[in-house]
N, C-alpha and C positions, 0 to 999 in steps of 0.2 A: 292306194293308198292301202295296204294291208294295212291300220289300226294297231290290230290283235296280242302283235308284240308290246306296241308304242303304252298301248292305254296299264299292261301288266304288271310290265314295269317296274311303271308308277305308283299300280295300286300295290305291288309290296314293300315299297319301296312310302308309301305311304303319304305318296304323295297324290292321291283318288282316290274317295270314298267308295263305295259298295250305291253312292245312289246317282256320285261324280260317272261310274262307267253305265248303271242305271240309261243314262242320258244320254250316251253311244247306244246304249241300245234307241234307245225313243228318234232319238235322231236317223240312223237306217246305217252306221259306221259297223255296227256289234247285231250279231245277231242273240236271240236268250239261251242259247247252248254253248258261244264262246261269252260272252255276261260269263256264265254258272265254271265255268274249266274255270275264269281267271279270280271268282270272288270267289267258290264253292258254294256258290246260296242257287237256292231256284229260285230266277228270275218269275220279278211279280210285276203287272200291265198297273202303270203306275198311273191316280188319277186323272192328270191330266188326258194321258192316252186312250183314259175309256171315257169319257167329255167328250172327246175327239170324236169317238166313231159313233155316239150317241147320235152326234148331230146332224 
């Protein structure tokens, strides 16, 4: 399923924040590039993702 259109729509309507959209990247449903296209912001790896990589 392509989540990009659905997430983008909900973001534009204010139902999702940039943090919500970032969570979809963490879950593997969006790429960092798709995050950037939806929010207009560069995707930064979350603290949780960074901690998981260390372990």
